[in-house]
Every structure is written in C-alpha cells, then in structure tokens.
C-alpha positions as CSV (number, residue, x, y, z in Angstrom):
1,M,13.9,-1.0,-5.7
2,D,15.3,-4.2,-4.3
3,S,12.4,-4.6,-1.9
4,F,8.7,-4.0,-1.6
5,C,9.4,-0.8,0.3
6,A,12.0,1.9,0.6
7,W,12.4,5.4,1.9
8,D,12.8,8.4,-0.4
9,G,13.5,11.1,2.1
10,D,10.4,11.3,4.3
11,I,8.3,9.4,1.7
12,L,7.8,5.7,2.0
13,V,7.6,4.0,-1.5
14,L,5.6,0.8,-1.5
15,N,5.2,-1.7,-4.3
16,I,1.9,-3.5,-3.9
17,L,0.2,-6.6,-5.3
18,G,-3.5,-5.9,-4.7
19,T,-6.3,-8.3,-4.2
20,P,-9.8,-6.8,-4.8
21,S,-13.1,-8.3,-3.7
22,A,-11.5,-9.9,-0.6
23,N,-13.3,-11.0,2.5
24,K,-11.6,-8.2,4.5
25,D,-9.2,-5.3,4.2
26,A,-5.8,-6.6,5.2
27,I,-2.0,-6.1,4.8
28,G,-0.5,-9.4,4.0
29,K,3.0,-10.7,3.6
30,P,5.7,-9.7,1.1
31,K,5.7,-11.7,-2.2
32,G,8.9,-11.0,-4.1
33,H,9.3,-7.3,-4.6
34,Q,5.6,-6.6,-3.7
35,L,3.5,-6.4,-0.5
36,K,0.2,-8.2,-0.7
37,V,-2.7,-5.9,0.2
38,S,-6.3,-7.2,0.1
39,V,-9.4,-4.9,0.0
40,T,-13.1,-5.7,0.1
41,A,-14.0,-3.2,-2.8
42,A,-14.7,-4.5,-6.3
43,P,-12.2,-3.6,-9.1
44,V,-14.6,-1.3,-10.9
45,G,-13.3,2.0,-12.3
46,G,-10.4,2.3,-9.8
47,R,-12.7,1.9,-6.8
48,A,-10.6,-0.9,-5.3
49,T,-7.5,1.3,-5.5
50,D,-9.4,4.3,-3.9
51,H,-10.6,2.0,-1.1
52,M,-7.0,0.7,-0.6
53,V,-5.7,4.2,-0.3
54,R,-8.3,5.1,2.4
55,F,-7.5,1.8,4.2
56,L,-3.8,2.3,4.1
57,A,-4.1,6.0,5.2
58,K,-5.6,4.7,8.5
59,E,-2.9,2.0,8.8
60,F,-0.1,4.6,8.3
61,G,-1.7,7.4,10.3
62,V,-2.0,9.8,7.4
63,T,-4.8,11.3,5.2
64,A,-5.7,9.8,1.9
65,N,-4.3,12.9,0.3
66,D,-0.9,12.0,1.7
67,I,-0.8,8.8,-0.5
68,E,0.0,9.1,-4.2
69,V,-0.7,6.3,-6.6
70,V,2.3,6.4,-8.9
71,F,1.0,3.7,-11.2
72,G,-1.5,0.8,-11.1
73,R,-4.7,2.6,-10.4
74,F,-6.5,0.1,-12.7
75,N,-4.2,-2.8,-12.1
76,V,-3.3,-5.2,-9.3
77,N,0.4,-4.1,-9.5
78,K,0.8,-0.7,-7.9
79,Q,3.3,1.7,-6.5
80,L,2.3,4.1,-3.8
81,R,4.2,7.0,-2.2
82,I,3.2,7.7,1.4
83,K,4.2,11.2,2.7
84,S,5.6,11.2,6.3
85,P,3.8,8.1,7.7
86,K,3.1,8.5,11.4
87,Q,3.1,4.8,12.1
88,L,4.2,1.7,10.2
89,P,2.4,-1.7,10.0
90,S,4.5,-4.4,11.7
91,V,5.4,-6.2,8.4
92,I,6.9,-2.9,7.1
93,N,8.5,-1.9,10.3
94,K,10.1,-5.3,10.7
95,H,11.5,-5.2,7.1
96,L,12.9,-1.7,7.4
97,S,14.6,-2.4,10.7
98,Q,16.6,-5.2,9.3
C-alpha cells in the first residue's frame, strides 16, 4: 500500500499507528503510511486493540465484527480491514477523494 488506506473491493484496508492510554479516543492525522489513532484503554493483553476496534466501528458505522485485525493486535503498528463502511471519518474521506 502506498498510503495509510486503500480499497480492496468493498473492504477498506487501514494501516494504523496506535497510541494506547491516551486522554481520549481520537482519529488523528496520517503519519507516513499510517493513520494515528489514540485510545484510552491500556495496552494489556490486546485490550487497547479491542477498544480501538469498538471505537472505530462507531466511527465507520459498522459492527465490531465487521473489522478484522490483520496484524498488530499486541503492537502499535496494525492493519485493519473494515467491511463495507457506512461512513468515513473526514481524514479518510478527504484522502480517498484526492
């Protein structure tokens, strides 16, 4: 992938640089080939990733089951596959419309 996000059919593939134990859940700005995403959960036993999946499910208008963690469940570097997102956060929408 040349970017932090790309379409694979109706699946949105996202490369993420996660920040656990943040002050708030937030989608940040792209950093290289990754999108910064902060979550309030602590990085214990994959809980921060699970929390991130639930947070992003709301942001994309899908269920948590529609998001697959391809790799990085126990790492800050992740790749997610989001099945048929109903809505796109502005940073992603702006990037994909270029």
